[in-house]
ZAMAR-486165 format. One record per residue (C-alpha): residue number from 1; y, z, x. Coordinates in steps of 0.001 Angstrom, whole numbers, plus 500000, padded with zeros to 6 digits. Each point is the difference from the previous one (the first is absolute). Layout:
<pts>
PT	NUM	Y	Z	X
...
</pts>
This chain:
<pts>
PT	1	516709	503269	513734
PT	2	502047	497661	497777
PT	3	500400	499965	496260
PT	4	497425	497374	499449
PT	5	497290	501747	502049
PT	6	500812	503377	498017
PT	7	499633	498100	496646
PT	8	496705	498364	501221
PT	9	498477	503421	501084
PT	10	501085	501431	496614
PT	11	498498	497193	498083
PT	12	496749	500233	501936
PT	13	499928	503838	499155
PT	14	500904	499327	496416
PT	15	497254	497279	499336
PT	16	497318	501976	501926
PT	17	500857	503146	498035
PT	18	499669	498037	496714
PT	19	496539	498583	501009
PT	20	498598	503509	501215
PT	21	501543	501614	496809
PT	22	498363	497457	497633
PT	23	496722	500390	501817
PT	24	500184	503651	499416
PT	25	500759	499532	496308
PT	26	497113	497576	499680
PT	27	497551	502139	501692
PT	28	499655	497558	502892
PT	29	499239	501600	503533
PT	30	501720	497999	502822
PT	31	498599	500735	503447
PT	32	502373	500755	502853
PT	33	499381	496366	501300
PT	34	500923	498569	496743
PT	35	503179	502140	499731
PT	36	500866	498961	503659
PT	37	499531	496330	499135
PT	38	502732	500453	497289
PT	39	502559	500413	502829
PT	40	498575	497473	502374
PT	41	502482	497457	501408
PT	42	499422	497786	503081
PT	43	503725	499976	500727
PT	44	499977	503754	500432
PT	45	496411	500541	500897
PT	46	498740	502117	502966
PT	47	496761	499784	501984
PT	48	498757	502897	497761
PT	49	500817	497725	496898
PT	50	497810	497277	501652
PT	51	497139	502297	500483
PT	52	500253	501172	496396
PT	53	500131	496453	498644
PT	54	496797	499240	502012
PT	55	498354	502825	498656
PT	56	500995	499231	496426
PT	57	499142	496465	500299
PT	58	496483	501093	501277
PT	59	499402	502341	496963
PT	60	501874	498528	497079
PT	61	500111	496751	498153
PT	62	503624	498877	500111
PT	63	499779	497948	496814
PT	64	498659	502974	497982
PT	65	502580	502471	501564
PT	66	502824	497512	499243
PT	67	498904	499638	496485
PT	68	499743	503744	499443
PT	69	503462	500691	501512
PT	70	501518	497002	497940
PT	71	498628	501563	496850
PT	72	501332	503426	500832
PT	73	503501	498384	500903
PT	74	500004	498281	496612
PT	75	498993	503240	498077
PT	76	502760	502008	501855
PT	77	502663	497291	499194
PT	78	498924	499875	496267
PT	79	500240	503717	499904
PT	80	503474	500044	501385
PT	81	501097	497002	497868
PT	82	498937	501888	496969
PT	83	502065	502965	501160
PT	84	502899	497778	500863
PT	85	499762	500748	503705
PT	86	500018	496714	501732
PT	87	503028	500362	502224
PT	88	498086	501404	502931
PT	89	497419	497136	499636
PT	90	502848	497319	500190
PT	91	501700	501678	502984
PT	92	496648	499948	501740
PT	93	499211	496433	499335
PT	94	503487	499020	501398
PT	95	499558	502134	503069
PT	96	496442	498722	501055
PT	97	499996	496328	498810
PT	98	500656	498641	503415
PT	99	497846	502323	502003
PT	100	496390	499907	501352
PT	101	498551	502706	497934
PT	102	496258	499897	498783
PT	103	500880	501609	496716
PT	104	502006	496896	499176
PT	105	496519	498126	499700
PT	106	499060	502440	497267
PT	107	503492	499944	498328
PT	108	499692	496231	499720
PT	109	496345	500270	498578
PT	110	501325	502514	497410
PT	111	502221	497492	498314
PT	112	503005	502425	499854
PT	113	502056	499023	502959
PT	114	503287	498575	498899
PT	115	499716	501336	496420
</pts>
């Protein structure tokens, strides 16, 4: 595994952790499928991922899910900005910006990418 892949995986873990942490702080329960979708990427997907995506699509409204996650991202970013802890965010944006990663959709919707 090269350095770029290591940075990408660390960025995914960081961002997913921030979303899950903010959901917990806000009292929002994320289902196991919702959490799994945070990590979904077609470029590193597996047949199991495809089955999970099909199940998710059949039981969730993507627009509502994306709006919910975008809000959690924004609230987590604001919390870290207030604490002066944006370095991890900036490193993560850099590591994932050219990847096929579903969470990027919600990052864009949150309005914080590139800040």
